[in-house]
N, C-alpha and C positions, 0 to 999 in steps of 0.2 A: 142435542144441545151440543157446543163446542166450544175446548180449555185451550185457551191462549195459557204459555209459562212468560214467565219475564225473570231470570235469573239479574240478579243484585251483586255479585262480582265476578270477577271471570275463571273463577275455577267450577262455581258450576255450571259459567257462560259454556266452559269445554267439556264439562264434564256431558251438559247436553247435545253437545254437536257430539259424539264421540257417541254416545246412548245412538242416537240418528243414524250411523255410519256401520255403525254394528247391526244395527234392524237393517239397513240399506243392505246389506252384504250379508244379512241370511235371505233376504227375500230373495233376490237374485241367484245367488247360489244353488237356491231351489230347485231353479227353474233348469231348462234341459235345453234350450238355445244358447249357439257361441255369443251372440249380443246381449244378452243375458250375462254371461259369464263376465263377459267386458267389461259392466258395469260394475259386476260384483270387486273387480280388478281394480278398477278405477276408484272404489270404494274406500279397498283395503289402504292403495297409497294415498289416500286422503286422511285415511284413520293416521299412519306414517305421521304423517304431517302435523296432525294434530297433536298425538300423544304427546311428538317428541319439544313441544313448546313447555315450560316449568317444570316442578319432578311431581308431575304427574303420581308416578309410582309409589314415591313417600307421601304425599298428602292422602291419598287412598289407604295405608298402611296408618296413618295415624287414627284416619275415622273410622273404618274397621274395628280397630284396639278399642276407640272410643267408646264405640257401641259398643263392643260387647261386655265391655264394663260394667257399664250402664245396665245391660240386661243381666247381667250375673247378679248385680244387684238388689234384684227383683226376685230374687228366689221364695221360696220362703213367703212371698205372699200372696191370699186367701183369693185373690182376683185373679190371678194371674194362673191360667194353665201353665200346667211345667212340659206339659206333653210341647205344647206350641212351643213355650221358650228353647229347649231341647234345641227343636228342630231350627228356630232363628239362628241359635247360639253358632248350632255344626255349619247351619249354610256362612256364616262369618268365617268362621274357623277355617273351612274348605277355602274362600276365596284368597281368606291372609293368606295360609300356605301357597298358594298357588303362586299369591303374588310375591311371597317372601322367599320362593327358588327359583323365583328368575333372574337371572342373570345381566348384568351390563345392560347399555342405554334400552331403552322401549323402540323396539324393531328393529334389533340390530342384525336379527337373522333376515329379513329383509333387504339391510341396507350392505351385507357384504356377496348379493343374490348379484353379481354383475345385469346377469340376463333381463331380470325384472327391473334394477337400477334406468337402463336403458329406454324399457317399455314406459317408464313412470317417466323421464325425461324426454320422448316421445308423446307424452301424453298430456305435458303442458303445451304444445303446442295445437292449435284446430287442426284440426284433420291430420295430426301425427301420427296416426296408429296404423295408418292406409297398408295393405299389403305390399306396394312396393317401397316403403319404408321398412318394413320388418316383416321380412319373408318368414322369418322363424316364428316370430307371435302367429303370425294369417295360420302358420303350418301348427299351431296348437290350437289354434282355434277351432280346428278339421279334426281334432281328435274326438272321441266321443263323449259325453258329456260325462260318465262318468269317470274318465280318467280325467278332466279337467277338474268336475268337481272338490276329485281328490286331491288332484296341487293345491284348490283354495284354499279347503280345508288344511293342509298339512303350512300351509302358507302365513294360516291365522292363527292355527293354535298355541303357537307361544304368547298371541295380545288376548287366550280367552280370558288370564286372569286377571286384565284389565274389564274386561267387560262385564266379567262376573263381582268383581268391588262396586262398580261403578253404579251396576242396575240395582244390588245394596245399597248403595245412599241415596242417592234418588228415588229408591221406594219410602227408605227412612224421612228423604227431607220429605217427597211429596204425603206421604201421613201423619205430619208432626201440627201439622195445623186444623182448626175448623173453618168453616168459610162461614160468610155474612154475606145478607140478602141487601143488596144495596139499590139505588135506584141512582143514575146519570140523567140529572133536568137537563134537555135543551142536548143531551148527545154528549154533558162534560161533568166530570165528577172531580173534585180538589181536596184533598185533606192534608194541611199545612199544620203543626210539623204531622208524618206518618206518622200512624198511631202505634208501632214497634216496630223493631230492627227485625229485618228478616235476610233469608240468604234468599228467597226464590219469592214470585208472587204467583199465585192462579187462578185466573178470570174465565168465569163461565159463563156463555149466555147461549138461549136460542138460536137454533140454525137457524132458522128462519126468518133472522133480526138482519135486515140487509146492512149490517153495518162490521166492522173489524175495530178492535180496540188499538186505538195507538199508546203505551203508554210511557210517559217519565215520573221516574221516583227517586231520591236521595233522603237520605235523615232527617232532610228540612222538611220535603215535601211529596206527594203524589199527586199527579197529575193522568187523567185518560179521558184521551179525546174519542166518540167513535165516531169513525169515517165511513165517507159512503170507498167500497172497494172498487177498482178498477174504474176509477173517472178520469176526466182529462185534468180535470185541479185536483193531486195528491190528496190535497188536504182536506177537501171539500167534507167541512162538517155535518156529519148525519141530524139533524135539530129535531128530534124527538126523545121523548123520555125514552130511556133504557133502562131496564131492569137483569144483571147481572150480580151473581155469587163471586165474593173475592176471598180469596183463601191467603194468608202470611203463611208462608213455609221457612222452618228454622233447623238447623240441627244443632 
């Protein structure tokens, strides 16, 4: 199965982008080669750019606190495991505390590092981080992998509160809805108006079906067209019935 997620507002769109970037940093940082660590550093720069848009920290604090209050209201409910409830509440409180302790603008410690900002500026130019452009960066890439990894972890550490907070919020969001089995006849599915309000849609189809969903959604209508991937005509319709599962996710 392949799941496609479609955010319905800018806040969720930002969280999904950041989640992808944090996953990328974690993957490339765990590798041992200089080019992997270069990819990790470039992703950290992207995190810096994305997280600087809007009041991300405040939004995460508000949402974590709202989820904590909601869960606390479930105490003494016989259908709820107190042990699991305590674990989730503790996770939320830890992420909340980490975010609260971080002062200043998100990623300010990176902006104050002149060496990193020079690399970031050059990285925006195609091929701009070659050894003749940045010999000190070339030297860093030739340090042992453990030293480079330690530097990457140090630069990322002040951002870990953001990462923990957004992962909790997205996990709650993904688990909030129930999936429905639907059929797009002739590759097209329409719903007018959209059945319910949502912050994100999750659409799942079989991996071996040779099409991808093109989603357009607002409060008035939901339109899904299944198109052929990689075709010369980008919007060429997959003109067969497509069975898929759809989940409306809401915080």
